Structure formats: C-alpha cells, structure tokens
C-alpha positions, 0 to 999 in steps of 0.5 A, spaced: 513 246 637 515 241 633 517 245 627 521 250 631 529 251 631 532 247 637 535 251 643 543 250 642 544 248 650 552 247 650 553 247 643 559 251 641 560 249 634 558 254 629 557 249 623 553 244 628 548 250 630 547 252 622 547 245 619 542 242 624 537 247 625 539 250 632 537 257 633 542 262 632 543 269 634 547 272 628 554 275 631 557 274 624 557 282 623 563 281 628 568 278 622 566 285 618 568 289 624 574 285 626 577 286 619 575 293 618 578 295 625 584 291 624 589 288 629 595 283 628 594 280 635 587 281 638 585 279 645 578 278 647 577 278 655 570 276 657 567 272 662 565 264 661 559 262 658 558 269 654 560 266 647 567 266 646 568 259 643 562 259 639 565 266 636 571 262 634 568 257 631 564 262 627 571 265 625 574 258 623 568 257 619 568 263 615 576 264 614 578 257 612 580 254 606 575 249 603 569 252 608 562 251 607 560 258 604 552 256 605 553 256 612 553 264 612 547 264 607 542 269 610 546 271 616 548 279 616 556 278 614 553 275 607 550 282 605 558 284 605 559 281 598 565 284 597 568 283 603 566 275 603 569 275 596 576 277 598 576 273 605 571 268 606 575 261 605 581 264 603 586 263 609 589 256 612 587 257 619 590 254 626 585 253 631 586 251 638 582 251 645 586 251 651 580 249 655 583 242 657 590 244 659 590 242 666 594 237 671 596 236 678 603 235 676 607 240 670 608 234 666 601 232 666 599 239 663 605 238 658 602 232 656 595 236 655 598 241 651 602 236 646 595 232 645 592 239 643 597 241 638 598 234 635 591 233 634 590 240 631 597 238 626 593 232 624 588 236 621 593 238 616 596 231 614 596 233 607 602 237 608 606 230 608 604 230 600 605 237 599 610 238 593 611 245 595 615 242 602 622 239 602 623 232 606 626 236 611 620 240 612 615 234 612 620 230 617 619 237 621 611 236 620 611 229 623 614 231 629 608 234 631 604 228 630 608 222 632 603 217 637 606 212 641 601 208 646 595 213 645 599 219 646 603 224 642 610 224 643 612 231 641 619 233 644 618 238 650 623 242 646 618 243 640 612 245 644 615 253 644 616 253 636 610 248 634 605 253 632 610 257 629 613 251 625 606 249 623 604 256 621 610 256 616 609 249 613 601 252 612 604 258 609 608 255 604 603 250 602 598 255 600 602 260 599 598 264 604 598 267 611 595 263 616 590 265 621 591 263 628 585 262 633 586 260 641 581 260 645 581 260 653 588 262 653 588 263 660 586 256 663 592 253 663 595 258 667 589 258 672 590 251 673 598 252 674 596 256 679 592 252 683 596 246 683 603 249 684 607 249 678 605 257 675 612 259 673 613 253 669 607 254 665 608 261 664 615 260 661 612 255 656 606 259 654 610 265 654 615 261 649 609 259 645 605 265 644 612 269 643 614 265 638 608 265 634 605 272 635 611 276 635 614 278 628 612 271 625 611 273 617 607 267 616 601 270 621 595 274 617 592 275 624 591 272 630 585 272 635 585 270 643 580 269 648 580 268 655 577 271 662 582 274 665 587 280 661 594 277 664 599 282 665 603 283 658 610 282 662 607 275 664 606 272 657 605 277 652 612 280 653 615 284 646 608 284 643 607 291 640 602 288 635 597 287 641 590 289 641 586 288 647 579 288 647 576 287 654 569 288 657 570 296 658 571 297 650 566 299 646 568 296 640 565 289 639 561 290 646 555 287 643 558 280 640 559 277 646 552 276 650 545 277 648 542 284 647 535 286 650 532 286 643 535 279 641 532 276 647 526 279 646 526 276 639 528 269 642 522 269 647 517 271 641 520 266 637 519 260 642 512 263 645 515 265 652 515 272 652 511 272 658 517 270 662 521 276 659 521 280 666 523 274 670 529 273 665 531 280 665 531 280 673 535 273 673 540 274 667 541 281 664 544 286 667 552 286 665 555 292 661 560 290 656 563 297 653 556 301 652 552 295 651 547 292 656 547 284 655 544 278 658 548 271 659 547 267 653 548 260 657 543 262 662 538 265 657 538 259 653 538 254 659 532 257 662 528 257 655 530 250 654 527 248 661 520 253 659 519 249 653 519 243 657 515 245 663 512 252 662 512 253 670 519 252 670 523 256 675 529 260 674 535 257 676 543 259 678 546 256 671 552 260 671 555 257 678 554 250 675 559 252 670 564 256 673 568 255 679 566 260 685 572 259 689 574 267 687 568 269 691 569 265 697 577 267 697 574 274 697 569 273 703 575 270 707 579 276 706 574 281 707 575 286 713 570 290 716 570 295 710 569 290 705 564 286 708 560 293 709 561 294 701 559 287 700 552 288 704 551 294 699 552 290 693 547 285 696 542 290 697 542 293 690 547 298 691 553 300 687 560 302 690 566 305 687 573 301 686 579 302 682 580 296 677 586 293 675 585 289 668 592 287 668 594 282 673 598 276 674 595 270 677 601 271 683 598 277 684 591 275 685 591 273 693 596 279 695 590 284 696 582 284 697 583 290 691 586 285 686 580 281 688 575 286 686 578 287 680 578 279 678 570 279 680 569 285 675 573 281 669 570 275 671 563 277 671 561 277 678 560 284 678 559 289 672 560 296 671 555 301 672 559 307 670 566 309 669 569 315 674 575 316 670 581 311 667 581 306 673 575 307 677 569 304 676 562 304 679 561 296 681 554 292 682 552 285 682 549 284 675 542 280 676 539 276 681 542 270 679 549 272 681 546 275 688 544 269 690 550 266 688 554 271 693 548 270 698 550 262 698 557 263 699 556 268 704 552 262 708 557 257 707 563 261 709 558 263 715 557 256 717 564 254 716 566 260 721 561 259 726 562 252 727 569 253 729 567 255 736 563 248 738 562 250 745 558 257 743 554 253 737 552 247 742 549 253 747 546 257 742 542 251 739 540 247 745 537 254 748 531 252 742 528 246 746 530 249 753 526 255 751 531 260 753 529 266 748 534 270 752 540 266 750 538 265 742 537 273 742 544 274 745 548 269 741 544 270 734 545 278 735 553 276 736 553 272 730 549 277 725 554 282 728 560 278 725 557 276 719 555 279 712 547 282 712 542 285 708 541 292 708 534 295 708 533 297 701 529 296 695 531 288 695 524 284 696 522 283 703 521 275 702 529 275 700 531 278 706 527 273 710 530 268 706 537 270 707 536 270 715 532 264 714 538 260 711 543 263 716 539 260 722 538 254 718 545 253 717 546 254 725 541 249 727 544 243 722 550 243 727 546 238 731 547 232 727 542 228 731 536 233 731 531 233 725 531 240 722 526 241 716 525 247 712 519 250 709 515 244 711 508 243 710 504 243 717 497 245 718 494 250 713 501 252 711 509 252 710 513 253 716 520 256 716 523 251 720 521 245 724 526 242 729 525 235 732 529 233 738 529 226 739 532 225 746 527 230 750 521 229 744 521 236 744 519 240 738 521 247 735 517 251 730 520 258 728 517 263 724 522 268 721 520 275 719 524 281 716 522 287 720 521 293 716 523 299 719 526 296 725 520 294 728 522 288 731 517 287 737 511 288 732 515 283 727 516 277 732 508 278 734 506 277 727 510 271 727 507 268 733 501 270 730 502 267 724 504 260 727 497 260 731 493 261 725 496 257 720 497 251 725 504 250 724 505 245 730 500 240 727 507 236 724 510 236 730 504 234 734 503 228 729 510 226 729 509 225 737 513 231 740 510 232 747 513 239 748 512 244 743 516 251 743 514 257 738 519 262 737 518 268 733 524 271 730 525 278 727 531 281 724 533 288 721 540 289 718 545 286 724 540 285 729 535 281 732 529 280 736 527 273 739 520 272 742 518 265 745 511 262 746 510 255 750 504 251 751 
C-alpha cells in the first residue's frame, strides 16, 4: 500500500487532494454541465457528507484568477479544451461557507457572520492598492476588514450589502464579473431555529442574499449548496433567476455521491474488492434523480479502516457527523398509522408519501407530513419511484440508516417506558422472582405500544437483535443489577445475563425471533440452547445461588416467555 494514493477522509479541499496525492473520484465534468445548462443562481440541495463542499472547492480552483491549471491535468474537464481556454482562471471568485454560523444568541451568530465575511474579504487586500478604485471605494473595502481585539468590527448595517459591495469592488478592479460560491447556506437558519432567533436570522440572510443575487450587475453566476430547500418566500424573495437542483432532479445527479462503478474502481485500486457486497449493503441505496449513489463519507471511512485492519466491521459513520434529532422528533410525533409505516420501512418495505421540498424551518414541526419531507431531503429516506409530481415511494436507503432508526427507536422506547416507574419495577423484578406470566404480560404490553419488526426479508438475526435491544434497555432500569449482553459463558455467548446481588440470583435469557409466529417452538429452542451451551457457567462462577433460565420468543408485537429453574 506504500505506493498507493491516500484516502481523503474528511478532506474537503480540492487543491489539497490533488497536490498531496489523495485518491480523487473525478467530478470535474460538473463544471462543463454547469456552464452548458446555465443558471445565474444555482442551488444544489443534498444531504450532508455527499461531497458538496469538495465540489465547491473544485469550482473555486477552476474559475478563480491565478488558479493552478495543473490541478486539472488528466481530469475529465481537461478534455474540454475550448471551455478551459474560455473559463479556467478567468473570474474573481468570492467563496464563503456558512457552516460555522451559529450561537446561542443572535448577536453571537451575527459576530460569526462578520468573521466569515471579513476573512473572505481579507483575501483581496490588493484592492487597497488598486489603481481602478477610488479612495472612497478603498475606504469601503476597509470597512470589511477592520479588526479589534481579534474580532471583525464590521458595522451591522454593512452586512446586508457586504457581498454585493465586495463583488462591485472586484468587478471594477478586474473588469470582470464575479462568481459567488456559498456553501451550506441553510446552516445559520437551522441553528437559529434551534436557539430561538429564527425570524431575525431569516431577515439577515434574506437581505444579504437579496442584495447580492438579485439584479446584481457585478455577478456572473452564483452557486449555493445546502441540505434543505428553504421556501423561496422565506429568503429568496424576488429571485426570478433561481435554478433549484434538488435530489429529485436528473441534472447533476451523479456529481454528488459515488456511483457503483466509482466504488468498484476504488475498491479494486486499494485491493478491497472482496468487501463490495458489504459496502453496498451498508452505504448504497440513495437515489438522486435517476442515479443510484453511495454516501462518499461512509465508503471512504470504511475503506480507510479496512486498509488498516482487513477484518474491520462496517460502522455507522453517518450519524457521527449529522444531527439525528429529526428522527427522534419524528418518532415522538408518530401516531398509530405513522408507527405502522415506520415498521414497514424498517422491514425493508416502501411507503407512498406526498413530499414538499419547499419548507420553512417554522413549518417543520407543525405536522408529521412535513417531517416525512425533511427525512427525505436530508437523506434518512430515499425515493424508490415517483407516482406523480408530489408523491414518491420512500424507503430506508441502506443498513446504516436502518440501524440508526433502530437505535433512535430503542432510545425513545426506553424514555417512554421509564416514565411509569412502578410498572417497570414490577416487570424487572419478575425475572429473579421467576414470574414468567408477569414478564410475558408486561412485555406484550410494551411491544404493543412501541414500533416493532415485521416478518419480512430482514435477516432473522437482525430481528432478534432488535428485540434483544428493547429488553436490554428495560432491564437497565435496575441500577444495582449487573446486566450483561452477549457475555461469554460456557461454550458460547448468551444473549443477556443478569446478576441480582441482594438475593444472589442469576438470570440467563435467550431471545429468539419466531419465524411464522411459532412462539412455543422458538421458546423451547432457546431453553435448549441455554442448556446445551452451558450459558449458566458464568453466573455459577460468580457465586449466584439461584439461577433462572428464560427462553423468550418474539414475533411482530407478540411474545412468549418460558421459564426453567434448577
């Protein structure tokens, strides 16, 4: 592997990837597509970690005056020689990211906005020496870059016109119109919504964008990226030159995310082709336009782990980089019908929903219907077909996201069940007491009120793991008990071992998913497995005097509990 390129985990600089010999999946054809399809203001909406920032870095490297032309040697765009002669290195470029715009208070967020604008303006300090600018214009530029006590002190009233004024100064200096790149445009609105100053931030962003994007003679074109398509009335008022390219658009469908061919080539290059099926199961399944794509962040992260450890198991990389609060809010708001639909999705089925791609953050929590739309646009669900202009067939894209849903469901289940302490105490204490009837009664009650797993093509062991997780969270209520999962004992690994110190009672539990609803048969198999594999050995060695054995079988929202005590 010494002579191989490096895997660019978390690297979003196109220049760095090329110059420092990182593996790059060529998306430069996007430049030609952008110029040929032409839109004065272009908004790309994609879920996080699908290469938006890297593509914006690529655009900056290509168009900006003084660019390093050698960065694009051998890449697809280099074959477009006439286009490269006309456009490469021909424009002043303003490039900002709003990813870090946040704060618990509005003024903190405003300070962050000033920092982003000030840092970008400082790149153009040569304007102070420009012979084409008047002294008044140079003074205007200085207003962007004044620093006091380490902070940019731009006047608040300058923010709305800052980008327009900067584009004007650059246009005058170079005598060429400006290209504007704004990455993660919706992050400030998301944070403002969370912290309670949404209306103020909407007003600020609306005025900032309106001034620079609407009838600005200094602008050649602009590209914006984000996760959500915020309603036009909210921040894009009056923009008639607005070209929205969402996950449902066919145009540009393969420029965000990795195609199957690209993943196969990457795996072959690093000698990891044997892991293709696993990577496909865990990280494929998204559909943008008509193109099936993988999440790049996941694929690269897992491949890097595999290069270090060929036996590395796939992980949930996505949720570590993206807030999953939307899934929890969705589950919290679910009624009986919605829970049934979640069960269908987890089971690998699809459902039909009307999708609104234009929403304001104020509308997100107003109905479960809106949350379906957000789950779709942010990558927690994907399309498996379109019935008409508004209705889509939705599904969970892959195993990674399915496991994320299951985790959120378990956490929600634990929180809701813990509210009734007396009931939960009764349920837990029934285990050392040997009261199988109470366990069965209450567990059935819990399962009926939660989200379960349907009897579909989902693997049997994954169904068992789901119910295993539910029971484990219920038993963790007893703080003084020692509850262990998949503990080595005897000649295997038992599902759950419990040690109750005050009575020196041990409990061993084996869970089964009852295929076809054969609950009694599955319980008997579970008890037999406990006996044959000597799962009680660990409890006996720890000094437990009394040991209770349970075989528990689950099927959809039903369970059966069998006890054996020796």
